[in-house]
ZAKETOR-576916 format. One line per 4 residues: their letters; for each residue x, y, z of N, C-alpha, C. Coordinates in pm, whole numbers. Example, Ala and Ser with C-alpha at 12.3 -4.5 7.8 and 13.67 -1.06 7.14 Angstrom:
REM ZAKETOR-576916
AS = 1319 -569 780 1230 -450 780 1320 -330 780 ~ 1285 -225 708 1367 -106 714 1290 3 787;
END
This chain:
REM ZAKETOR-576916
MRPL = -5598 -9216 3498 -5687 -9097 3488 -5642 -9009 3614 ~ -5617 -8874 3575 -5588 -8789 3675 -5674 -8784 3811 ~ -5628 -8816 3929 -5712 -8810 4027 -5780 -8662 4065 ~ -5894 -8680 4093 -5986 -8565 4133 -5931 -8505 4273;
PPPV = -5948 -8374 4299 -5915 -8338 4426 -6010 -8386 4526 ~ -5958 -8407 4642 -6038 -8465 4756 -6158 -8375 4812 ~ -6267 -8440 4839 -6368 -8343 4885 -6348 -8245 4990 ~ -6417 -8140 4989 -6384 -8032 5103 -6463 -8072 5219;
APSH = -6402 -8070 5348 -6470 -8118 5447 -6584 -8014 5506 ~ -6699 -8079 5529 -6810 -7987 5558 -6776 -7878 5682 ~ -6823 -7751 5642 -6829 -7641 5748 -6930 -7631 5838 ~ -6898 -7589 5961 -7006 -7579 6027 -7023 -7429 6078;
SGTR = -6988 -7332 5978 -6993 -7189 6007 -7142 -7145 5956 ~ -7231 -7227 5914 -7367 -7187 5853 -7352 -7131 5714 ~ -7257 -7132 5654 -7245 -7094 5494 -7262 -7222 5422 ~ -7337 -7210 5343 -7370 -7320 5247 -7322 -7309 5098;
GVGR = -7278 -7421 5037 -7229 -7408 4906 -7106 -7315 4866 ~ -7004 -7315 4991 -6882 -7248 4975 -6763 -7333 4959 ~ -6694 -7338 4850 -6565 -7409 4838 -6444 -7332 4867 ~ -6334 -7386 4853 -6208 -7327 4891 -6176 -7218 4795;
DDFV = -6241 -7207 4677 -6197 -7112 4582 -6315 -7014 4538 ~ -6418 -7019 4639 -6537 -6934 4613 -6493 -6819 4690 ~ -6549 -6685 4630 -6552 -6564 4698 -6678 -6543 4787 ~ -6681 -6489 4885 -6786 -6504 4983 -6817 -6364 5023;
SGEA = -6930 -6322 5000 -6987 -6185 5026 -7016 -6168 5194 ~ -7031 -6046 5222 -7063 -6022 5353 -7200 -6085 5414 ~ -7276 -6123 5323 -7402 -6189 5349 -7376 -6349 5353 ~ -7264 -6397 5350 -7225 -6541 5361 -7285 -6605 5239;
VALD = -7287 -6543 5106 -7334 -6601 5003 -7220 -6635 4908 ~ -7207 -6753 4866 -7078 -6787 4776 -7099 -6725 4643 ~ -6997 -6647 4609 -6990 -6600 4477 -6868 -6631 4398 ~ -6893 -6638 4265 -6791 -6675 4172 -6764 -6551 4087;
LPSA = -6696 -6464 4127 -6696 -6329 4057 -6541 -6323 3987 ~ -6498 -6375 3903 -6360 -6357 3835 -6332 -6231 3802 ~ -6222 -6187 3823 -6153 -6060 3818 -6159 -6029 3657 ~ -6157 -5912 3634 -6165 -5865 3476 -6017 -5886 3431;
NIGL = -5991 -5914 3299 -5852 -5953 3237 -5781 -5808 3222 ~ -5654 -5840 3233 -5577 -5721 3235 -5595 -5623 3119 ~ -5626 -5677 2986 -5650 -5598 2889 -5755 -5496 2901 ~ -5891 -5548 2971 -5998 -5458 2985 -5957 -5365 3094;
RVLS = -5867 -5399 3199 -5816 -5316 3293 -5746 -5190 3241 ~ -5650 -5231 3153 -5559 -5129 3091 -5653 -5042 2997 ~ -5737 -5079 2912 -5825 -4993 2845 -5905 -4901 2926 ~ -5964 -4960 3024 -6052 -4874 3107 -5970 -4769 3186;
GVLD = -5848 -4814 3227 -5763 -4695 3275 -5708 -4597 3180 ~ -5687 -4639 3058 -5647 -4533 2952 -5768 -4422 2938 ~ -5883 -4500 2940 -6000 -4386 2917 -6014 -4301 3025 ~ -5998 -4347 3164 -6010 -4264 3271 -5897 -4160 3269;
VMVG = -5773 -4194 3231 -5668 -4105 3233 -5681 -4004 3137 ~ -5709 -4030 3010 -5759 -3940 2894 -5850 -3832 2922 ~ -5966 -3896 2999 -6061 -3792 3039 -6016 -3708 3159 ~ -5933 -3762 3237 -5876 -3668 3343 -5779 -3556 3282;
WALF = -5691 -3605 3212 -5597 -3510 3148 -5673 -3400 3064 ~ -5780 -3451 2992 -5839 -3343 2904 -5911 -3232 2981 ~ -5982 -3295 3096 -6039 -3178 3189 -5924 -3102 3238 ~ -5822 -3172 3280 -5711 -3087 3357 -5661 -2979 3255;
VLGL = -5622 -3019 3131 -5582 -2926 3019 -5685 -2822 2996 ~ -5803 -2847 2982 -5907 -2744 2959 -5915 -2658 3049 ~ -5910 -2708 3204 -5894 -2587 3298 -5776 -2513 3290 ~ -5652 -2556 3251 -5556 -2468 3250 -5556 -2368 3111;
IGFS = -5619 -2398 3041 -5642 -2313 2911 -5753 -2212 2980 ~ -5840 -2242 3054 -5925 -2143 3112 -5855 -2048 3194 ~ -5770 -2110 3279 -5690 -2020 3381 -5614 -1916 3296 ~ -5538 -1969 3197 -5459 -1892 3119 -5527 -1770 3069;
KLLE = -5653 -1783 2998 -5720 -1686 2947 -5781 -1580 3067 ~ -5808 -1630 3192 -5839 -1560 3300 -5729 -1485 3348 ~ -5610 -1527 3355 -5489 -1456 3403 -5456 -1346 3286 ~ -5499 -1353 3173 -5482 -1256 3062 -5578 -1133 3089;
KVKL = -5691 -1161 3155 -5785 -1051 3169 -5772 -999 3306 ~ -5750 -1093 3415 -5741 -1046 3539 -5611 -1057 3620 ~ -5559 -956 3673 -5436 -987 3716 -5434 -1034 3872 ~ -5378 -1154 3880 -5380 -1230 4004 -5229 -1240 4067;
DEAL = -5232 -1241 4187 -5098 -1258 4245 -5038 -1412 4229 ~ -4929 -1437 4240 -4886 -1574 4225 -4927 -1648 4316 ~ -4938 -1623 4444 -4981 -1709 4538 -5123 -1766 4502 ~ -5212 -1675 4471 -5347 -1704 4427 -5357 -1797 4304;
ANGL = -5271 -1765 4221 -5274 -1840 4083 -5230 -1984 4109 ~ -5113 -2002 4193 -5083 -2133 4223 -5185 -2207 4312 ~ -5261 -2146 4399 -5369 -2202 4469 -5496 -2251 4385 ~ -5510 -2169 4292 -5607 -2219 4179 -5571 -2337 4108;
FTSW = -5431 -2331 4058 -5373 -2446 4001 -5380 -2572 4081 ~ -5352 -2567 4202 -5341 -2688 4295 -5493 -2739 4309 ~ -5578 -2644 4324 -5722 -2665 4364 -5774 -2743 4239 ~ -5742 -2694 4124 -5790 -2763 4009 -5732 -2901 3990;
FVLV = -5613 -2910 4026 -5534 -3058 3998 -5608 -3150 4107 ~ -5637 -3113 4238 -5708 -3192 4318 -5840 -3227 4298 ~ -5905 -3139 4237 -6053 -3142 4188 -6066 -3263 4078 ~ -5996 -3239 3985 -6002 -3317 3845 -5944 -3464 3870;
LIAL = -5822 -3476 3927 -5759 -3606 3943 -5776 -3668 4065 ~ -5834 -3600 4150 -5853 -3702 4297 -6006 -3693 4338 ~ -6049 -3565 4339 -6199 -3558 4380 -6291 -3603 4302 ~ -6282 -3585 4151 -6369 -3637 4064 -6367 -3799 4053;
PFVV = -6257 -3850 4056 -6259 -4003 4048 -6337 -4055 4163 ~ -6291 -3994 4284 -6354 -4045 4420 -6500 -4026 4420 ~ -6551 -3917 4364 -6704 -3895 4384 -6770 -3982 4276 ~ -6707 -4003 4149 -6784 -4101 4060 -6784 -4236 4100;
ETAT = -6678 -4276 4177 -6669 -4440 4211 -6759 -4441 4326 ~ -6762 -4329 4414 -6856 -4346 4534 -6994 -4351 4493 ~ -7048 -4247 4393 -7170 -4231 4365 -7233 -4378 4285 ~ -7148 -4426 4197 -7182 -4540 4121 -7144 -4680 4196;
RGKS = -7096 -4678 4332 -7062 -4788 4386 -6966 -4872 4306 ~ -6854 -4828 4261 -6756 -4904 4200 -6725 -4888 4053 ~ -6766 -4785 3996 -6765 -4763 3862 -6696 -4637 3817 ~ -6589 -4640 3757 -6526 -4512 3708 -6572 -4486 3558;
LGHL = -6528 -4382 3494 -6600 -4357 3376 -6543 -4466 3277 ~ -6429 -4515 3285 -6384 -4622 3188 -6458 -4769 3228 ~ -6478 -4779 3354 -6570 -4903 3398 -6700 -4869 3334 ~ -6769 -4756 3325 -6907 -4755 3274 -6895 -4790 3136;
ALGL = -6796 -4751 3061 -6797 -4781 2907 -6768 -4937 2880 ~ -6686 -4996 2969 -6658 -5138 2934 -6714 -5237 3002 ~ -6811 -5202 3089 -6892 -5298 3189 -6809 -5352 3287 ~ -6727 -5283 3360 -6659 -5342 3485 -6717 -5266 3602;
RTVN = -6666 -5324 3721 -6693 -5272 3852 -6579 -5294 3951 ~ -6550 -5204 4029 -6456 -5228 4141 -6555 -5283 4262 ~ -6488 -5408 4320 -6546 -5457 4428 -6458 -5466 4534 ~ -6503 -5483 4668 -6389 -5517 4775 -6353 -5674 4765;
DDAG = -6253 -5695 4849 -6214 -5844 4847 -6314 -5943 4894 ~ -6419 -5916 4950 -6531 -6022 4947 -6624 -6016 4864 ~ -6622 -5951 4755 -6696 -5929 4636 -6799 -5845 4679 ~ -6811 -5772 4774 -6916 -5669 4789 -6887 -5538 4740;
LITA = -6976 -5442 4775 -6974 -5293 4705 -6867 -5222 4793 ~ -6791 -5143 4705 -6678 -5074 4775 -6733 -4976 4860 ~ -6670 -4912 4963 -6692 -4814 5047 -6635 -4670 4986 ~ -6668 -4575 5056 -6623 -4434 5018 -6463 -4430 5079;
RQAF = -6429 -4499 5173 -6280 -4487 5208 -6204 -4569 5107 ~ -6263 -4680 5045 -6181 -4744 4964 -6182 -4674 4824 ~ -6301 -4606 4797 -6296 -4525 4674 -6174 -4414 4678 ~ -6167 -4343 4797 -6083 -4254 4817 -5936 -4297 4809;
ARAL = -5915 -4411 4884 -5787 -4468 4859 -5745 -4491 4728 ~ -5829 -4549 4638 -5802 -4580 4491 -5752 -4444 4414 ~ -5841 -4332 4436 -5829 -4208 4385 -5692 -4150 4412 ~ -5670 -4152 4564 -5559 -4088 4592 -5424 -4152 4548;
VGVV = -5395 -4292 4545 -5288 -4371 4492 -5312 -4355 4329 ~ -5416 -4339 4277 -5417 -4356 4144 -5365 -4220 4060 ~ -5370 -4110 4149 -5314 -3979 4073 -5147 -4006 4077 ~ -5100 -4070 4153 -4952 -4097 4154 -4935 -4205 4060;
ELYL = -5005 -4340 4071 -4943 -4434 3983 -5013 -4434 3829 ~ -5107 -4372 3806 -5167 -4352 3686 -5135 -4227 3619 ~ -5140 -4109 3676 -5121 -3976 3611 -4952 -3939 3613 ~ -4893 -3937 3743 -4768 -3896 3765 -4664 -4000 3711;
LFGI = -4687 -4126 3722 -4600 -4233 3696 -4641 -4293 3568 ~ -4752 -4251 3498 -4790 -4299 3355 -4844 -4449 3357 ~ -4876 -4486 3473 -4943 -4631 3482 -4842 -4744 3506 ~ -4708 -4719 3498 -4619 -4830 3497 -4645 -4899 3657;
PALI = -4645 -4856 3747 -4676 -4922 3877 -4805 -5009 3853 ~ -4900 -4961 3809 -5027 -5019 3791 -5012 -5154 3691 ~ -4953 -5131 3581 -4910 -5255 3494 -4840 -5354 3582 ~ -4738 -5326 3640 -4652 -5423 3719 -4726 -5497 3818;
TAAV = -4791 -5433 3903 -4877 -5498 4019 -4989 -5583 3941 ~ -5047 -5521 3847 -5164 -5599 3782 -5107 -5738 3714 ~ -4989 -5724 3668 -4932 -5840 3607 -4897 -5960 3715 ~ -4849 -5923 3827 -4811 -6031 3907 -4915 -6045 4003;
SSKG = -5028 -5981 4022 -5141 -6003 4118 -5232 -6115 4072 ~ -5279 -6202 4144 -5371 -6301 4096 -5510 -6261 4039 ~ -5536 -6143 4096 -5656 -6085 4057 -5658 -5970 3974 ~ -5526 -5924 3913 -5492 -5831 3837 -5512 -5679 3895;
KRLG = -5481 -5685 4029 -5500 -5557 4107 -5384 -5456 4065 ~ -5419 -5338 4070 -5320 -5231 4053 -5280 -5184 4203 ~ -5181 -5089 4222 -5141 -5062 4362 -5242 -5002 4438 ~ -5331 -4934 4376 -5436 -4877 4449 -5545 -4983 4509;
DLIA = -5557 -5077 4417 -5635 -5189 4478 -5571 -5267 4591 ~ -5450 -5298 4586 -5379 -5358 4680 -5383 -5270 4809 ~ -5369 -5140 4818 -5388 -5061 4933 -5533 -5053 4994 ~ -5631 -5037 4873 -5776 -5029 4928 -5837 -5156 4957;
GTYV = -5784 -5282 4913 -5859 -5399 4950 -5966 -5416 4839 ~ -5942 -5393 4719 -6051 -5400 4609 -5980 -5475 4482 ~ -6065 -5524 4391 -6029 -5559 4267 -6145 -5542 4162 ~ -6112 -5542 4024 -6215 -5519 3937 -6273 -5644 3869;
IRDR = -6405 -5651 3848 -6471 -5770 3785 -6542 -5716 3677 ~ -6594 -5819 3590 -6682 -5776 3470 -6814 -5784 3525 ~ -6883 -5662 3513 -6992 -5636 3561 -7108 -5685 3476 ~ -7078 -5698 3339 -7178 -5719 3232 -7124 -5847 3176;
RAAP = -7186 -5975 3192 -7145 -6112 3157 -7252 -6165 3078 ~ -7231 -6217 2977 -7338 -6279 2902 -7310 -6435 2896 ~ -7403 -6521 2871 -7386 -6660 2854 -7304 -6682 2737 ~ -7214 -6797 2736 -7150 -6829 2631 -7219 -6853 2495;
PARH = -7166 -6818 2396 -7247 -6837 2256 -7279 -6986 2246 ~ -7383 -6984 2197 -7445 -7153 2164 -7354 -7200 2065 ~ -7320 -7349 2112 -7194 -7396 2051 -7276 -7524 1952 ~ -7415 -7532 1959 -7473 -7623 1879 -7415 -7764 1865;
VAMP = -7395 -7807 2001 -7353 -7949 2020 -7468 -8017 2096 ~ -7527 -8108 2023 -7623 -8182 2086 -7584 -8291 2188 ~ -7657 -8310 2310 -7631 -8407 2404 -7673 -8536 2355 ~ -7589 -8636 2334 -7628 -8772 2317 -7727 -8822 2404;
PTLS = -7855 -8877 2386 -7941 -8924 2472 -7876 -9023 2569 ~ -7799 -9117 2517 -7756 -9225 2587 -7662 -9195 2689 ~ -7598 -9074 2685 -7508 -9018 2766 -7544 -8904 2876 ~ -7669 -8860 2841 -7713 -8739 2922 -7713 -8768 3078;
EWAA = -7741 -8882 3120 -7741 -8906 3259 -7597 -8903 3314 ~ -7508 -8982 3257 -7372 -9000 3278 -7315 -8837 3302 ~ -7331 -8780 3191 -7275 -8646 3189 -7319 -8536 3302 ~ -7451 -8570 3332 -7515 -8470 3424 -7458 -8505 3551;
TADL = -7414 -8603 3596 -7345 -8643 3720 -7204 -8669 3730 ~ -7139 -8654 3628 -6993 -8661 3603 -6930 -8537 3664 ~ -6805 -8568 3719 -6721 -8447 3778 -6623 -8407 3643 ~ -6634 -8279 3606 -6546 -8241 3495 -6444 -8124 3542;
APMP = -6325 -8179 3554 -6231 -8074 3593 -6192 -8000 3479 ~ -6133 -7872 3525 -6085 -7783 3405 -5986 -7854 3313 ~ -6002 -7826 3184 -5926 -7875 3100 -5811 -7769 3029 ~ -5709 -7807 2973 -5625 -7719 2905 -5678 -7645 2794;
ANLS = -5665 -7519 2759 -5733 -7463 2645 -5730 -7518 2518 ~ -5578 -7585 2494 -5557 -7645 2360 -5635 -7768 2340 ~ -5664 -7854 2451 -5764 -7943 2444 -5887 -7924 2406 ~ -5950 -7826 2482 -6081 -7780 2470 -6102 -7731 2319;
NGIR = -6003 -7650 2277 -6013 -7616 2145 -6006 -7723 2040 ~ -5920 -7810 2081 -5902 -7945 1985 -6048 -8012 1976 ~ -6104 -8025 2093 -6244 -8098 2090 -6332 -8036 2017 ~ -6345 -7903 2030 -6439 -7802 1969 -6413 -7815 1810;
GFLD = -6296 -7808 1780 -6264 -7825 1614 -6282 -7965 1571 ~ -6263 -8066 1651 -6302 -8196 1593 -6452 -8215 1574 ~ -6531 -8163 1675 -6666 -8179 1668 -6729 -8094 1550 ~ -6659 -7972 1519 -6720 -7873 1432 -6690 -7943 1281;
RYAS = -6560 -8007 1276 -6536 -8040 1132 -6540 -8195 1117 ~ -6605 -8256 1201 -6620 -8402 1199 -6664 -8463 1072 ~ -6757 -8407 1000 -6811 -8466 876 -6700 -8453 769 ~ -6600 -8350 780 -6504 -8343 676 -6402 -8439 683;
FTPQ = -6390 -8514 798 -6258 -8597 824 -6295 -8739 741 ~ -6205 -8808 707 -6194 -8925 657 -6244 -9033 759 ~ -6291 -9156 749 -6325 -9232 853 -6209 -9263 949 ~ -6099 -9289 874 -5979 -9304 948 -5942 -9199 1046;
AQAV = -5946 -9079 987 -5910 -8959 1065 -6020 -8941 1178 ~ -6152 -8962 1147 -6252 -8956 1253 -6210 -9066 1384 ~ -6177 -9189 1337 -6148 -9294 1438 -6020 -9247 1523 ~ -5917 -9218 1452 -5803 -9194 1532 -5801 -9083 1599;
TGQQ = -5818 -8963 1533 -5841 -8830 1625 -5951 -8846 1747 ~ -6045 -8913 1716 -6146 -8915 1801 -6105 -9005 1932 ~ -6039 -9119 1911 -5973 -9183 2001 -5862 -9117 2091 ~ -5779 -9048 2014 -5680 -8964 2082 -5730 -8859 2177;
LMAR = -5838 -8777 2126 -5884 -8674 2207 -5976 -8730 2322 ~ -6044 -8833 2304 -6110 -8906 2399 -6014 -8948 2529 ~ -5915 -9002 2485 -5817 -9054 2590 -5759 -8944 2673 ~ -5749 -8830 2598 -5681 -8706 2691 -5791 -8668 2777;
ALGY = -5923 -8652 2702 -6022 -8583 2769 -6063 -8658 2902 ~ -6046 -8775 2902 -6106 -8876 3021 -6013 -8870 3135 ~ -5908 -8804 3112 -5816 -8768 3223 -5865 -8662 3323 ~ -5980 -8578 3265 -6038 -8462 3348 -6181 -8502 3364;
VSPA = -6222 -8638 3354 -6370 -8656 3379 -6360 -8779 3471 ~ -6465 -8789 3554 -6475 -8891 3643 -6619 -8903 3694 ~ -6679 -9029 3685 -6641 -9163 3639 -6632 -9165 3482 ~ -6562 -9266 3436 -6546 -9290 3306 -6696 -9322 3230;
PPST = -6709 -9275 3109 -6835 -9306 3040 -6861 -9448 3026 ~ -6983 -9492 2956 -7003 -9628 2939 -6905 -9673 2833 ~ -6876 -9806 2857 -6764 -9846 2754 -6851 -9851 2612 ~ -6946 -9875 2604 -7012 -9887 2467 -7019 -9741 2392;
ASPL = -7004 -9650 2453 -7009 -9505 2399 -6889 -9493 2295 ~ -6918 -9434 2188 -6809 -9393 2093 -6743 -9263 2111 ~ -6631 -9244 2070 -6555 -9121 2101 -6629 -8995 2069 ~ -6701 -9010 1937 -6776 -8900 1924 -6891 -8854 2017;
EVLA = -6963 -8963 2065 -7054 -8937 2160 -6999 -8883 2291 ~ -6889 -8944 2332 -6825 -8885 2472 -6790 -8757 2446 ~ -6707 -8717 2354 -6675 -8574 2325 -6779 -8484 2318 ~ -6879 -8524 2227 -7004 -8437 2236 -7076 -8410 2372;
AISA = -7081 -8527 2438 -7163 -8499 2582 -7073 -8427 2673 ~ -6929 -8429 2672 -6857 -8347 2745 -6859 -8202 2720 ~ -6856 -8172 2583 -6880 -8036 2536 -7005 -7996 2565 ~ -7114 -8064 2552 -7249 -8006 2576 -7268 -7978 2726;
ERYQ = -7231 -8059 2795 -7235 -8073 2955 -7157 -7948 3000 ~ -7037 -7922 2939 -6955 -7823 2983 -7039 -7664 2958 ~ -7099 -7660 2835 -7158 -7555 2816 -7275 -7535 2879 ~ -7352 -7645 2908 -7486 -7607 3007 -7444 -7558 3157;
RDAK = -7324 -7601 3184 -7278 -7579 3322 -7235 -7426 3329 ~ -7166 -7397 3220 -7118 -7250 3214 -7218 -7153 3198 ~ -7327 -7210 3123 -7435 -7103 3123 -7527 -7093 3236 ~ -7528 -7184 3320 -7592 -7191 3452 -7500 -7113 3540;
RIAR = -7386 -7128 3539 -7300 -7080 3637 -7314 -6903 3621 ~ -7304 -6884 3473 -7304 -6736 3448 -7441 -6661 3493 ~ -7547 -6746 3449 -7669 -6699 3490 -7683 -6674 3638 ~ -7645 -6766 3700 -7642 -6764 3876 -7567 -6656 3908;
NQKL = -7446 -6630 3856 -7347 -6523 3892 -7440 -6383 3878 ~ -7487 -6370 3743 -7561 -6256 3723 -7662 -6226 3811 ~ -7741 -6322 3855 -7857 -6295 3947 -7794 -6237 4089 ~ -7689 -6304 4125 -7617 -6262 4253 -7547 -6128 4238;
QEAL = -7493 -6096 4133 -7447 -5957 4124 -7570 -5857 4110 ~ -7680 -5888 4043 -7790 -5794 4028 -7846 -5767 4182 ~ -7838 -5874 4262 -7909 -5876 4384 -7812 -5783 4472 ~ -7686 -5813 4443 -7573 -5747 4557 -7561 -5611 4516;
FSSA = -7577 -5572 4379 -7544 -5451 4344 -7676 -5356 4310 ~ -7783 -5402 4350 -7923 -5347 4320 -7936 -5222 4380 ~ -7873 -5182 4489 -7876 -5058 4552 -7793 -4950 4487 ~ -7713 -4996 4380 -7623 -4888 4321 -7695 -4864 4179;
R = -7794 -4920 4138 -7847 -4882 4015 -8001 -4799 4024;
END
């Protein structure tokens, strides 16, 4: 069996329930706010850039029509152009993120939010830093620096996030879909107290497929595949289940318990986020 990580030494800081991998808010509340995946980040950025360029181009068209009717000297025309550039591509993103406490137009559409590194609400200074860097990395350099830094950063940070000390989370999270796996009554007590380490995705999917299609397998396939999956799964579970339990019962208990824990964790996180961000809504 794969050894489980050693227990974390108790802390005397006054913060309860905080592990090594927890995010901690300014109020010393342990948060588990995973960063948004890079696909959502890219889509959100594309929406923001499209809206920004659309407003900028519409303004240029308006200035062109104004110049046809009103004779302006070159200095004034350049000043108007620069002012419109700053207003649309820097000031507008800054104002929107500050007013919504971390939501750009793309974030609003996709249910994302920018938070600071301790999972709290961003400040006006951080929103301004993101907007100022964003005009270079997103508009002038076509998002290339943002993609590179997001790909190598553990939290998917773009360059503006690295400078501002922020990252992006999923602000709308739902409980995982019901998997319709019943907890075997004889293993409910064991599963509730067992330590379940993260499993590789291929193993989790294999267990899920085995449980979904169990009735369609031949008796031999049920026995062989069940034993193989259970042997692999028990490398991520401690203590071992009762020896009298069948592979089907063990795998169903693990799957059902993981679902219950995920649902509780997401519900807890949602409550913490709602309390933390209530002032922004």
